[in-house]
Backbone of each chain as ProteinMPNN parsed JSONL, in Angstrom:
{"seq_chain_A": "MLAFRSEEHVERWCRRRAVPRGATFTLEQARRLGAAWYADRLSPDWRRPTPEEAERIFAAIGLTGDFWRLRG", "coords_chain_A": {"N_chain_A": [[8.152, 11.622, 0.384], [6.415, 9.903, -2.281], [6.328, 7.587, -4.991], [3.668, 6.709, -7.257], [1.728, 5.088, -9.661], [-0.28, 6.038, -10.427], [-3.016, 8.552, -10.229], [-5.222, 7.28, -9.437], [-4.14, 5.192, -7.982], [-2.977, 6.757, -5.737], [-5.178, 7.901, -4.554], [-6.025, 5.538, -3.521], [-4.358, 4.638, -1.797], [-4.368, 6.462, 0.123], [-6.686, 6.309, 1.107], [-6.699, 3.878, 2.215], [-4.844, 4.023, 4.091], [-6.057, 5.927, 5.833], [-4.793, 8.437, 5.525], [-4.83, 11.575, 5.016], [-5.238, 13.1, 1.881], [-2.376, 14.538, 0.095], [-0.198, 16.557, -1.603], [-0.153, 16.095, -5.351], [1.757, 15.417, -8.056], [3.268, 15.377, -11.439], [5.641, 12.967, -12.264], [7.785, 13.963, -13.97], [7.63, 16.533, -13.221], [8.467, 16.182, -10.646], [11.177, 15.31, -11.492], [12.422, 17.36, -12.416], [12.283, 18.981, -10.451], [13.633, 17.762, -8.469], [16.377, 18.123, -9.934], [16.605, 20.909, -9.868], [17.122, 21.442, -7.3], [18.976, 20.305, -6.367], [21.456, 20.57, -8.121], [23.738, 21.75, -7.052], [24.844, 20.834, -4.898], [27.186, 19.724, -4.265], [28.965, 21.893, -4.249], [31.321, 23.937, -2.863], [30.259, 26.254, -1.731], [27.582, 25.829, -1.38], [24.436, 26.623, 0.275], [21.614, 26.358, 2.156], [18.422, 27.008, 0.796], [16.815, 29.855, 0.959], [13.478, 30.652, 2.358], [12.068, 31.715, 0.506], [13.42, 31.889, -1.774], [13.091, 29.024, -1.987], [10.434, 28.68, -2.656], [10.315, 30.302, -5.146], [11.96, 28.288, -6.569], [9.484, 26.019, -6.628], [7.608, 27.142, -7.789], [8.495, 27.621, -10.113], [8.214, 25.194, -11.277], [5.653, 25.028, -11.589], [4.45, 24.361, -9.224], [2.706, 25.674, -7.109], [0.614, 27.542, -4.904], [-0.946, 27.046, -1.414], [-0.166, 24.631, -0.301], [2.472, 24.868, -1.014], [3.537, 26.92, 0.294], [6.101, 28.304, 2.233], [6.088, 30.664, 3.924], [4.626, 32.673, 6.363]], "CA_chain_A": [[7.434, 11.654, -1.182], [6.498, 8.59, -2.789], [5.981, 7.368, -6.232], [2.573, 6.03, -7.736], [1.73, 4.649, -10.943], [-1.214, 6.987, -11.1], [-3.669, 9.538, -9.05], [-6.105, 6.534, -8.328], [-3.373, 4.419, -6.841], [-2.92, 7.872, -4.735], [-6.435, 7.996, -3.913], [-6.154, 4.05, -2.639], [-3.13, 4.77, -0.845], [-4.668, 7.382, 1.171], [-7.839, 5.544, 1.715], [-6.495, 2.503, 3.135], [-3.827, 4.384, 5.391], [-6.523, 6.876, 6.602], [-3.837, 9.564, 5.094], [-5.038, 13.051, 4.211], [-4.627, 13.556, 0.54], [-1.609, 15.812, -0.086], [-0.032, 17.106, -3.175], [0.237, 15.053, -6.136], [2.518, 16.108, -9.099], [3.808, 14.603, -12.422], [7.073, 12.371, -12.039], [8.537, 15.049, -14.678], [7.849, 17.696, -12.481], [9.571, 15.678, -9.505], [12.569, 15.24, -12.018], [12.628, 18.74, -12.208], [12.276, 19.934, -8.766], [15.212, 17.183, -8.104], [17.682, 18.602, -10.727], [16.528, 22.348, -9.568], [17.031, 21.708, -5.629], [20.281, 19.489, -5.773], [22.315, 20.529, -8.784], [24.689, 22.681, -6.647], [24.71, 20.523, -3.63], [28.583, 19.437, -3.999], [29.441, 23.42, -4.303], [31.603, 24.492, -1.364], [29.542, 27.622, -1.75], [26.344, 25.692, -1.331], [23.773, 26.827, 1.459], [20.069, 26.085, 2.044], [17.878, 28.261, -0.372], [15.637, 30.687, 1.791], [12.072, 30.152, 1.856], [11.517, 32.731, -0.689], [14.459, 31.138, -2.908], [12.725, 27.679, -2.173], [9.179, 29.02, -2.872], [10.881, 30.456, -6.288], [11.932, 27.032, -7.258], [8.694, 25.146, -6.344], [6.563, 28.084, -8.578], [9.34, 27.484, -11.79], [7.871, 24.134, -11.985], [4.198, 24.711, -11.122], [4.186, 24.017, -7.63], [2.144, 26.814, -6.483], [-0.539, 27.241, -3.855], [-0.626, 26.844, 0.194], [0.682, 23.7, 0.148], [3.911, 24.887, -1.547], [4.384, 28.102, 0.848], [7.012, 28.204, 3.396], [6.318, 31.543, 4.625], [3.56, 32.992, 6.805]], "C_chain_A": [[7.59, 10.428, -2.079], [5.996, 8.481, -4.344], [4.788, 6.684, -6.544], [2.495, 5.89, -9.132], [0.611, 5.804, -11.635], [-2.015, 7.892, -9.939], [-4.412, 8.46, -8.449], [-5.313, 5.932, -7.571], [-3.085, 5.617, -5.917], [-3.762, 7.762, -3.847], [-6.544, 6.288, -2.956], [-5.556, 4.022, -1.681], [-3.756, 5.326, 0.461], [-5.909, 6.949, 2.137], [-7.64, 4.501, 2.72], [-5.594, 2.799, 4.323], [-4.679, 5.432, 6.288], [-5.48, 8.602, 6.517], [-4.526, 10.957, 4.294], [-4.629, 13.204, 3.014], [-3.884, 14.815, 0.56], [-1.486, 16.44, -1.365], [0.56, 16.417, -4.042], [0.418, 16.017, -7.5], [2.914, 14.912, -10.008], [5.188, 13.855, -12.198], [7.965, 13.546, -12.976], [8.603, 16.426, -13.951], [8.896, 17.363, -11.02], [10.915, 15.709, -10.132], [13.121, 16.612, -12.066], [13.045, 19.465, -11.1], [13.852, 19.142, -8.256], [16.523, 17.689, -8.614], [17.904, 20.215, -10.088], [17.242, 22.553, -8.054], [18.223, 21.324, -5.402], [21.465, 19.635, -6.591], [23.651, 20.815, -7.952], [25.079, 22.084, -5.256], [26.294, 20.109, -3.547], [29.542, 20.788, -4.071], [29.994, 23.492, -2.892], [30.821, 25.65, -0.946], [27.883, 27.146, -1.148], [25.701, 26.091, 0.357], [22.442, 26.652, 1.419], [19.235, 27.4, 1.409], [17.201, 29.019, 1.0], [14.266, 30.407, 1.489], [11.403, 30.866, 0.708], [12.427, 32.101, -1.987], [13.533, 29.715, -3.205], [11.277, 27.878, -2.956], [9.092, 29.386, -4.482], [10.784, 28.841, -7.108], [10.71, 26.128, -7.513], [7.816, 25.982, -7.445], [7.417, 27.891, -10.049], [8.747, 26.315, -12.162], [6.682, 23.716, -11.828], [3.43, 24.307, -10.352], [3.951, 25.152, -6.666], [0.855, 26.621, -5.698], [-0.123, 27.005, -2.296], [-0.082, 25.669, 0.524], [1.935, 23.617, -0.06], [4.467, 25.941, -0.761], [4.87, 27.689, 2.193], [7.002, 29.331, 4.223], [5.127, 32.172, 5.144], [2.626, 31.935, 7.595]], "O_chain_A": [[8.662, 10.021, -2.525], [5.266, 9.363, -4.796], [4.827, 5.654, -5.871], [3.225, 6.602, -9.822], [0.577, 6.276, -12.771], [-1.578, 7.881, -8.788], [-4.458, 8.395, -7.221], [-5.579, 5.989, -6.371], [-2.863, 5.055, -4.844], [-3.53, 7.58, -2.652], [-7.12, 6.127, -1.881], [-5.971, 3.483, -0.655], [-3.688, 4.805, 1.575], [-6.097, 7.121, 3.341], [-8.252, 4.314, 3.772], [-5.527, 2.089, 5.327], [-4.19, 5.821, 7.348], [-5.54, 9.562, 7.285], [-4.608, 11.122, 3.077], [-3.436, 13.504, 2.956], [-4.363, 15.901, 0.885], [-2.419, 16.794, -2.086], [1.702, 16.018, -3.814], [-0.302, 16.923, -7.921], [2.936, 13.746, -9.613], [5.975, 14.709, -11.791], [8.965, 13.962, -12.39], [9.501, 17.255, -14.104], [9.77, 18.079, -10.531], [11.845, 16.104, -9.429], [14.28, 16.856, -11.729], [13.921, 20.312, -10.925], [14.859, 19.707, -7.828], [17.561, 17.71, -7.952], [19.013, 20.697, -9.856], [17.797, 23.595, -7.704], [18.788, 21.767, -4.401], [22.499, 19.092, -6.202], [24.627, 20.104, -8.192], [25.638, 22.844, -4.465], [26.664, 20.24, -2.38], [30.763, 20.689, -3.953], [29.33, 23.189, -1.9], [30.784, 25.951, 0.248], [27.13, 27.946, -0.593], [26.336, 25.899, 1.394], [22.027, 26.872, 0.281], [19.511, 28.583, 1.612], [17.242, 28.407, 2.067], [13.941, 29.943, 0.396], [10.355, 30.55, 0.144], [11.917, 31.92, -3.092], [13.279, 29.333, -4.347], [11.074, 27.134, -3.915], [8.14, 28.982, -5.15], [9.945, 28.392, -7.888], [10.758, 25.444, -8.535], [7.179, 25.176, -8.122], [6.776, 28.067, -11.085], [8.639, 26.171, -13.38], [6.356, 22.529, -11.852], [2.249, 23.971, -10.436], [4.671, 25.515, -5.736], [0.137, 25.634, -5.854], [1.061, 26.782, -2.04], [0.496, 25.573, 1.607], [2.637, 22.716, 0.398], [5.678, 26.135, -0.864], [4.304, 26.985, 3.029], [7.723, 29.298, 5.221], [4.32, 32.296, 4.222], [1.534, 32.288, 8.04]]}, "seq_chain_B": "MSTTEALDRDLRLLVYRHIVDEGAPPTAAQAAEELGRPTAEAEDALRRLEAGRVLVLAPGTVNVWMANPFSAVPTDFRVTSASGSWWANCVWDAFGIPAVLGEDAVISTHCADCGEALELAVRGDSLEPAEGVAHFAVPARRWWENIGYT", "coords_chain_B": {"N_chain_B": [[35.045, 33.9, 6.887], [34.326, 32.317, 9.795], [36.285, 29.9, 11.834], [34.66, 27.901, 12.814], [32.909, 27.993, 10.731], [34.054, 27.383, 8.634], [35.151, 24.63, 9.464], [32.657, 23.237, 9.482], [31.677, 23.505, 6.745], [33.823, 22.078, 5.31], [33.452, 19.641, 6.669], [30.944, 19.094, 5.938], [31.392, 18.712, 2.654], [33.108, 16.621, 2.796], [31.411, 14.729, 4.055], [29.84, 14.259, 1.932], [31.458, 13.745, -0.35], [32.642, 11.262, 0.349], [30.087, 9.643, 0.275], [29.643, 10.036, -2.367], [31.668, 8.854, -3.818], [32.487, 6.313, -2.072], [29.813, 5.226, -1.439], [29.056, 5.548, 0.934], [28.245, 7.621, 4.252], [31.149, 8.777, 6.454], [31.997, 7.985, 9.265], [32.055, 9.86, 12.585], [34.43, 9.555, 13.592], [35.936, 8.819, 11.716], [35.785, 11.125, 9.981], [36.925, 12.989, 11.348], [39.539, 12.654, 11.786], [40.392, 12.331, 9.078], [40.042, 15.222, 8.605], [41.878, 16.435, 10.18], [41.182, 17.059, 13.098], [39.983, 16.671, 16.338], [37.829, 14.088, 17.623], [35.629, 14.775, 18.775], [35.336, 17.507, 18.211], [34.423, 17.127, 15.387], [32.156, 15.71, 16.003], [30.711, 17.807, 17.483], [30.306, 19.414, 15.003], [29.052, 17.87, 13.11], [26.505, 17.542, 14.566], [25.984, 20.671, 14.444], [25.423, 20.799, 11.598], [23.215, 19.263, 11.552], [21.756, 20.878, 13.158], [21.04, 22.862, 11.551], [19.988, 22.042, 9.509], [21.152, 20.991, 7.455], [22.166, 18.378, 7.502], [20.755, 15.386, 8.061], [20.811, 13.355, 11.412], [21.127, 9.91, 12.547], [18.704, 9.105, 15.088], [19.454, 9.828, 18.12], [22.205, 9.735, 18.037], [25.79, 10.345, 16.394], [25.753, 10.054, 13.593], [25.26, 9.896, 10.274], [22.387, 10.02, 8.775], [20.683, 11.145, 6.648], [21.952, 12.559, 3.744], [20.924, 14.806, 2.223], [20.489, 14.547, -1.476], [20.732, 11.91, -0.649], [20.625, 8.673, 1.169], [21.666, 6.98, 3.933], [20.915, 4.584, 4.636], [19.345, 1.837, 3.552], [16.802, 2.09, 1.093], [13.387, 2.476, -0.375], [14.269, 3.545, -2.619], [16.287, 3.189, -5.311], [19.247, 4.198, -6.741], [21.036, 4.167, -10.071], [23.889, 4.686, -11.598], [26.22, 4.967, -14.131], [28.558, 5.105, -12.751], [28.239, 4.158, -10.204], [26.219, 3.009, -7.182], [23.139, 4.137, -5.194], [21.136, 4.972, -2.186], [18.215, 7.066, -2.252], [16.589, 9.479, -0.282], [13.555, 9.714, -1.057], [11.336, 9.957, -3.594], [11.462, 12.445, -5.058], [14.361, 12.954, -3.94], [15.574, 11.096, -5.125], [15.475, 11.898, -7.904], [17.114, 13.748, -7.607], [19.683, 12.688, -7.244], [20.987, 11.963, -9.864], [21.543, 14.64, -10.647], [22.794, 15.705, -8.774], [25.494, 13.983, -9.556], [25.801, 14.756, -11.828], [25.312, 12.818, -13.922], [23.647, 10.444, -16.011], [20.965, 8.25, -15.056], [19.267, 5.728, -13.364], [16.507, 5.402, -11.567], [15.019, 2.911, -9.144], [12.063, 1.972, -8.023], [8.981, 1.183, -6.268], [5.356, 1.36, -6.735], [3.757, 2.779, -4.468], [1.467, 2.151, -3.735], [0.444, -0.277, -5.131], [2.79, -1.604, -5.183], [3.829, -2.367, -7.723], [6.581, -2.83, -9.511], [8.668, 0.098, -10.585], [10.613, 1.442, -12.986], [12.504, 4.274, -13.764], [13.892, 5.912, -15.876], [16.346, 8.574, -16.37], [17.991, 10.559, -18.454], [19.845, 12.956, -19.036], [17.88, 15.678, -19.755], [15.669, 14.204, -19.944], [13.111, 12.235, -19.152], [12.085, 8.497, -18.822], [9.864, 5.911, -17.972], [7.3, 8.825, -18.765], [5.344, 8.394, -17.361], [3.218, 8.586, -14.323], [2.821, 9.372, -10.921], [3.665, 11.636, -8.7], [3.682, 12.014, -4.541], [2.866, 13.942, -1.954], [2.564, 13.788, 1.182], [2.494, 15.828, 3.318], [2.228, 19.31, 3.865], [4.647, 21.687, 2.647], [5.544, 23.543, 4.881], [5.627, 22.03, 6.712], [7.525, 20.085, 6.828], [9.877, 19.591, 7.862], [8.977, 18.87, 10.396], [8.754, 16.405, 10.811], [11.013, 14.679, 9.169], [11.992, 12.424, 8.297], [8.954, 11.709, 7.264], [7.276, 12.606, 4.785]], "CA_chain_B": [[34.456, 32.798, 7.664], [35.114, 31.611, 11.173], [36.88, 28.706, 11.732], [33.665, 26.817, 12.911], [32.125, 28.029, 9.585], [35.138, 26.458, 7.825], [35.074, 23.292, 9.543], [31.239, 22.554, 9.142], [31.796, 23.477, 5.257], [34.737, 21.183, 5.2], [32.799, 18.281, 7.101], [29.857, 18.797, 4.768], [31.792, 18.354, 1.884], [33.819, 15.379, 3.012], [30.42, 13.76, 3.833], [29.184, 14.131, 0.502], [32.444, 13.078, -0.918], [32.58, 9.815, 0.612], [28.703, 9.009, 0.069], [29.629, 9.749, -3.953], [32.789, 7.977, -3.911], [32.108, 5.017, -1.508], [28.652, 4.844, -1.008], [28.291, 5.494, 2.481], [28.987, 8.406, 4.862], [32.375, 8.575, 7.148], [31.795, 8.169, 10.903], [32.834, 11.172, 13.114], [35.852, 9.481, 13.925], [36.929, 8.909, 10.378], [35.995, 12.364, 9.335], [37.851, 13.799, 12.146], [40.829, 11.838, 11.457], [40.672, 12.981, 7.602], [40.161, 16.74, 8.796], [42.895, 16.272, 11.254], [40.897, 17.541, 14.112], [39.668, 15.924, 17.343], [36.809, 13.5, 17.02], [34.628, 15.636, 19.723], [35.084, 18.749, 17.253], [33.661, 16.444, 14.343], [30.719, 15.406, 16.373], [29.991, 18.875, 17.48], [30.135, 19.861, 13.419], [27.664, 17.154, 12.563], [25.219, 18.347, 15.505], [25.559, 21.914, 14.018], [25.235, 20.66, 10.623], [21.897, 18.961, 11.548], [20.525, 22.015, 13.509], [21.038, 23.781, 10.56], [19.176, 21.217, 8.527], [21.873, 20.638, 6.314], [22.194, 16.674, 7.549], [20.153, 14.527, 9.447], [21.404, 12.311, 11.92], [20.234, 8.96, 13.489], [18.265, 9.488, 16.312], [20.369, 9.368, 19.368], [23.655, 9.262, 17.54], [26.027, 11.122, 15.637], [25.986, 8.818, 12.255], [24.731, 10.435, 9.476], [21.137, 9.008, 8.055], [20.398, 11.462, 5.349], [22.613, 14.218, 3.327], [19.982, 14.689, 1.169], [19.551, 13.478, -1.75], [21.24, 10.826, -0.316], [20.429, 7.905, 2.46], [22.935, 6.04, 4.252], [20.349, 3.409, 4.99], [18.471, 1.245, 2.122], [15.392, 2.728, 1.178], [12.652, 2.16, -1.939], [14.817, 4.507, -3.876], [17.91, 2.933, -5.49], [19.768, 5.047, -8.035], [22.24, 3.472, -10.328], [24.307, 5.437, -12.988], [27.527, 4.403, -14.768], [29.984, 5.1, -11.527], [27.748, 3.515, -9.167], [24.47, 2.908, -6.736], [23.238, 4.986, -3.97], [19.787, 5.089, -1.837], [17.818, 8.1, -2.048], [15.434, 9.415, 0.512], [12.082, 9.699, -1.39], [11.347, 10.122, -5.197], [12.288, 13.662, -5.013], [15.732, 12.718, -3.702], [15.938, 10.097, -6.272], [16.053, 12.373, -8.938], [18.273, 14.654, -7.238], [21.139, 12.283, -7.59], [21.755, 12.56, -11.198], [21.795, 16.263, -10.675], [24.349, 16.024, -7.998], [26.553, 13.208, -10.053], [26.022, 14.976, -13.389], [25.348, 11.638, -14.702], [22.334, 9.761, -16.224], [20.756, 7.349, -13.63], [17.954, 4.76, -13.667], [15.952, 4.92, -10.476], [14.132, 1.735, -9.031], [11.484, 1.918, -6.816], [7.912, 0.696, -6.573], [4.113, 2.074, -6.384], [3.923, 2.606, -2.944], [0.209, 1.438, -3.351], [0.376, -1.806, -5.588], [4.02, -2.493, -5.166], [4.678, -2.597, -8.792], [8.42, -1.909, -9.886], [8.985, 1.362, -11.56], [12.038, 1.88, -13.487], [12.331, 5.552, -14.065], [15.393, 6.325, -16.813], [16.643, 10.031, -16.375], [19.037, 10.675, -19.387], [20.015, 14.335, -19.554], [16.792, 16.331, -19.306], [14.344, 13.634, -20.422], [12.476, 10.985, -18.217], [11.548, 7.446, -19.252], [8.764, 6.787, -18.83], [6.933, 9.677, -17.777], [4.139, 8.428, -16.835], [3.057, 7.916, -13.056], [2.72, 10.436, -10.032], [4.802, 11.625, -7.057], [2.492, 12.34, -3.734], [3.851, 14.537, -0.737], [1.555, 13.909, 2.247], [2.868, 16.416, 4.215], [2.694, 20.458, 3.164], [5.814, 22.206, 2.553], [6.143, 24.149, 5.822], [5.527, 21.04, 7.934], [8.413, 19.017, 6.316], [10.918, 19.47, 9.262], [8.51, 18.083, 11.829], [9.294, 14.879, 10.682], [11.602, 14.554, 7.754], [11.205, 11.102, 7.854], [7.899, 10.943, 6.582], [6.958, 13.755, 4.126]], "C_chain_B": [[34.895, 32.351, 8.855], [35.574, 30.168, 11.014], [35.57, 27.591, 12.066], [32.928, 26.899, 11.592], [32.951, 27.005, 8.343], [35.155, 25.179, 8.01], [33.527, 22.779, 9.306], [31.504, 22.587, 7.51], [32.525, 22.313, 4.788], [34.07, 19.99, 5.414], [31.609, 18.041, 5.955], [30.082, 18.365, 3.422], [32.402, 17.042, 1.677], [32.655, 14.178, 3.364], [29.727, 13.207, 2.802], [30.344, 13.466, -0.285], [32.631, 11.955, -0.724], [31.275, 9.115, 0.432], [29.083, 8.643, -1.716], [30.447, 8.62, -4.066], [32.915, 6.488, -3.469], [30.944, 4.502, -1.448], [28.001, 4.949, 0.222], [29.132, 6.844, 3.318], [30.135, 8.352, 5.824], [31.633, 8.569, 8.792], [32.14, 9.32, 11.511], [34.005, 10.924, 13.263], [36.78, 9.547, 12.465], [37.004, 10.32, 9.766], [36.757, 13.505, 10.244], [39.202, 13.465, 11.775], [41.393, 12.558, 9.957], [40.738, 14.978, 7.825], [40.992, 17.432, 9.653], [42.464, 17.343, 12.292], [40.323, 16.448, 15.156], [38.244, 15.403, 16.966], [35.621, 14.48, 17.965], [34.026, 16.897, 18.893], [34.136, 18.137, 16.219], [32.369, 16.12, 14.806], [30.208, 16.645, 16.997], [29.862, 19.464, 15.805], [28.897, 19.18, 12.848], [26.489, 17.362, 13.251], [24.782, 19.588, 14.866], [24.912, 21.643, 12.583], [23.533, 20.357, 10.545], [20.896, 19.767, 12.165], [20.413, 22.906, 12.37], [20.311, 23.136, 9.384], [19.677, 21.365, 6.995], [22.188, 18.984, 6.074], [21.424, 16.39, 8.296], [20.692, 13.565, 10.151], [20.632, 11.239, 12.605], [20.006, 9.297, 14.322], [19.283, 8.767, 17.367], [21.836, 9.173, 19.041], [24.654, 10.267, 16.814], [26.183, 10.52, 14.031], [25.003, 9.301, 11.459], [23.479, 9.67, 8.87], [20.902, 9.766, 6.71], [21.079, 12.618, 5.056], [22.158, 14.099, 2.233], [20.555, 15.341, -0.353], [19.61, 12.248, -1.253], [20.981, 10.076, 0.911], [21.632, 7.182, 2.885], [22.63, 4.366, 4.68], [19.682, 3.108, 3.68], [16.969, 1.941, 2.565], [14.514, 1.94, -0.18], [12.72, 2.797, -3.148], [16.264, 3.833, -4.074], [18.37, 3.599, -6.878], [21.085, 4.385, -8.401], [22.608, 4.23, -11.409], [25.64, 4.577, -13.063], [28.617, 4.268, -13.763], [29.595, 4.545, -10.086], [26.185, 3.437, -8.604], [24.276, 3.512, -5.793], [21.654, 4.755, -3.436], [19.663, 6.569, -2.018], [16.822, 8.086, -0.765], [13.853, 9.361, 0.317], [12.479, 9.551, -3.116], [11.822, 11.397, -5.739], [13.623, 13.743, -5.054], [16.272, 12.027, -4.87], [16.192, 10.694, -7.396], [17.006, 13.541, -8.795], [19.666, 14.059, -7.586], [21.62, 12.344, -8.526], [22.15, 13.631, -11.401], [23.006, 16.327, -9.767], [25.596, 15.069, -8.734], [26.839, 13.881, -11.572], [25.966, 13.754, -14.212], [23.634, 11.097, -15.068], [22.313, 8.641, -15.167], [19.408, 6.722, -14.232], [17.368, 4.881, -12.015], [14.729, 3.798, -10.282], [13.718, 2.058, -7.68], [10.303, 1.233, -7.13], [6.553, 1.689, -6.289], [3.886, 1.933, -5.28], [2.055, 2.164, -2.549], [-0.042, 0.159, -3.781], [1.649, -2.441, -5.797], [4.542, -2.655, -6.502], [5.802, -1.884, -9.042], [8.128, -0.793, -10.916], [10.298, 1.675, -11.621], [12.13, 3.001, -14.133], [13.84, 5.992, -14.606], [15.728, 7.922, -16.724], [18.17, 9.845, -17.23], [19.086, 12.304, -19.897], [18.745, 15.247, -19.184], [15.284, 15.625, -19.515], [14.381, 12.715, -19.187], [11.654, 9.918, -19.101], [10.948, 6.512, -18.277], [8.352, 7.923, -18.05], [6.016, 9.848, -16.923], [3.935, 8.319, -15.172], [3.029, 9.59, -12.361], [3.745, 10.427, -8.56], [3.595, 12.355, -5.828], [3.32, 12.742, -2.357], [2.476, 14.791, 0.235], [1.352, 15.019, 3.054], [3.074, 18.195, 3.53], [4.024, 21.276, 3.498], [6.423, 22.679, 3.868], [6.279, 23.227, 6.97], [6.629, 20.025, 7.705], [9.346, 18.608, 7.609], [10.427, 18.931, 10.282], [8.899, 17.012, 12.037], [9.517, 14.516, 9.43], [11.706, 13.404, 7.21], [10.052, 10.272, 7.133], [7.056, 12.458, 6.263], [5.952, 13.037, 3.18]], "O_chain_B": [[36.057, 31.945, 8.866], [35.202, 29.424, 10.106], [35.592, 26.485, 11.525], [32.294, 25.893, 11.274], [32.518, 26.211, 7.507], [35.175, 24.43, 7.034], [33.461, 21.643, 8.835], [31.523, 21.462, 7.011], [32.009, 21.565, 3.958], [34.016, 19.203, 4.469], [31.443, 17.025, 5.279], [29.2, 17.701, 2.879], [32.29, 16.407, 0.629], [32.826, 12.993, 3.078], [29.18, 12.108, 2.704], [29.988, 12.484, -0.937], [32.859, 11.333, -1.762], [31.353, 7.887, 0.436], [28.933, 7.557, -2.276], [30.0, 7.516, -4.377], [33.323, 5.593, -4.21], [30.88, 3.274, -1.397], [26.864, 4.616, 0.556], [30.323, 7.089, 3.127], [29.968, 7.2, 6.225], [30.727, 9.325, 9.142], [32.724, 10.023, 10.687], [34.824, 11.833, 13.135], [37.857, 10.089, 12.217], [37.998, 10.716, 9.158], [37.081, 14.633, 9.874], [39.915, 14.403, 11.419], [42.465, 13.135, 9.772], [41.448, 15.751, 7.181], [40.96, 18.639, 9.895], [43.133, 18.364, 12.445], [40.222, 15.3, 14.723], [37.523, 16.028, 16.188], [34.623, 14.767, 17.305], [32.855, 17.268, 18.822], [33.012, 18.638, 16.167], [31.432, 16.242, 14.016], [28.983, 16.577, 17.09], [28.847, 20.156, 15.725], [27.962, 19.735, 12.27], [25.432, 17.377, 12.62], [23.587, 19.801, 14.661], [23.866, 22.248, 12.35], [22.743, 20.936, 9.801], [19.68, 19.67, 12.005], [19.518, 23.75, 12.407], [20.093, 23.781, 8.359], [19.128, 21.65, 5.931], [22.386, 18.417, 4.999], [21.266, 17.07, 9.31], [21.179, 12.693, 9.431], [19.592, 11.524, 13.2], [20.882, 9.981, 14.853], [19.724, 7.619, 17.418], [22.572, 8.493, 19.756], [24.036, 11.315, 16.626], [27.208, 10.937, 13.491], [23.843, 9.182, 11.853], [23.741, 8.544, 8.449], [20.915, 9.098, 5.675], [20.998, 13.611, 5.778], [22.675, 13.479, 1.304], [21.003, 16.487, -0.391], [18.652, 11.483, -1.362], [21.091, 10.783, 1.913], [22.509, 6.849, 2.088], [23.372, 3.413, 4.918], [19.482, 3.973, 2.827], [16.35, 2.188, 3.6], [14.976, 0.997, -0.823], [12.013, 2.83, -4.155], [17.181, 3.89, -3.255], [17.777, 3.429, -7.943], [21.987, 4.079, -7.621], [21.733, 4.499, -12.232], [26.012, 3.725, -12.255], [29.502, 3.422, -13.893], [30.329, 4.478, -9.101], [25.184, 3.695, -9.272], [25.316, 3.646, -5.148], [20.884, 4.337, -4.3], [20.646, 7.309, -1.98], [16.341, 7.062, -0.28], [13.043, 9.067, 1.197], [13.516, 9.178, -3.666], [12.508, 11.447, -6.76], [14.199, 14.399, -5.922], [17.288, 12.37, -5.475], [17.099, 10.211, -8.074], [17.55, 14.145, -9.719], [20.593, 14.701, -8.08], [22.779, 12.758, -8.513], [23.04, 13.838, -12.226], [24.04, 16.937, -10.038], [26.734, 15.447, -8.457], [27.8, 13.626, -12.299], [26.64, 13.737, -15.242], [22.647, 11.397, -14.396], [23.286, 8.195, -14.559], [18.731, 7.071, -15.199], [18.074, 4.253, -11.226], [13.733, 3.742, -11.003], [14.361, 2.304, -6.66], [10.324, 0.614, -8.194], [6.72, 2.728, -5.651], [3.765, 0.762, -4.918], [1.563, 1.952, -1.441], [-0.665, -0.606, -3.044], [1.785, -3.511, -6.39], [5.696, -3.078, -6.579], [6.012, -0.684, -8.869], [7.416, -0.909, -11.913], [11.023, 2.064, -10.706], [11.814, 2.872, -15.315], [14.759, 6.342, -13.865], [14.837, 8.485, -17.36], [19.161, 9.229, -16.838], [18.513, 12.761, -20.886], [18.746, 15.526, -17.985], [14.174, 16.134, -19.359], [15.331, 12.489, -18.438], [10.781, 10.246, -19.905], [11.841, 6.226, -17.479], [8.802, 8.141, -16.925], [5.749, 10.735, -16.112], [4.929, 7.738, -14.737], [3.156, 10.651, -12.974], [4.261, 9.603, -7.804], [2.736, 13.141, -6.228], [4.188, 12.053, -1.82], [1.621, 15.667, 0.105], [0.234, 15.27, 3.504], [4.008, 18.371, 2.748], [4.347, 21.444, 4.674], [7.591, 22.383, 4.124], [6.891, 23.506, 8.001], [6.622, 19.057, 8.465], [9.435, 17.508, 8.153], [11.172, 18.473, 11.149], [9.33, 16.555, 13.096], [8.659, 14.122, 8.639], [11.589, 13.172, 6.007], [9.964, 9.13, 6.683], [6.456, 13.185, 7.056], [5.343, 13.679, 2.324]]}, "name": "protein", "num_of_chains": 2, "seq": "MLAFRSEEHVERWCRRRAVPRGATFTLEQARRLGAAWYADRLSPDWRRPTPEEAERIFAAIGLTGDFWRLRGMSTTEALDRDLRLLVYRHIVDEGAPPTAAQAAEELGRPTAEAEDALRRLEAGRVLVLAPGTVNVWMANPFSAVPTDFRVTSASGSWWANCVWDAFGIPAVLGEDAVISTHCADCGEALELAVRGDSLEPAEGVAHFAVPARRWWENIGYT"}
């Protein structure tokens, strides 16, 4: 997952590299995703989130739709 | 918890502790020594952790490449807090490092398109500047087909 100055820069990067456009979201959403995903990583009891749990984390910060689905 | 599960848990925590405290993961031999186990057991545990998608090893080795959000090799995502500096694997992971540390941090990266430097300051729950976007090239269910490219 890369950072860009704006949507226009994403468009140009994809075009130049012939990479299909994926999903974009704000850096604030990326911050919230990082915080939610990793806050307990140093806990002895940490385990990988299940697909259901991961989808709930995505949805809680507005990352929904087929791109973010892990099941099915 | 089985002996194997306990070893895997202890090794995972040791890897993270090394990275947080020293900036780099231990080798399998170092980890084995600190855990009081044979090196072969630590190597097997590292392979199990990779198979369980807990860590990523450098291809063909038992050297830790990624203990997300941390990268053991330099990347374009440098995260600096009051207690040190670390490499992250991507911008998502870069935001994960202050969460792991429980500290404010500054992320130094570049716009992947134009190369302009981006300095992103995380203070508590706030981000400055908040402009900019993140892009995932690969849908979530395919991330682990090539975790080095998402």
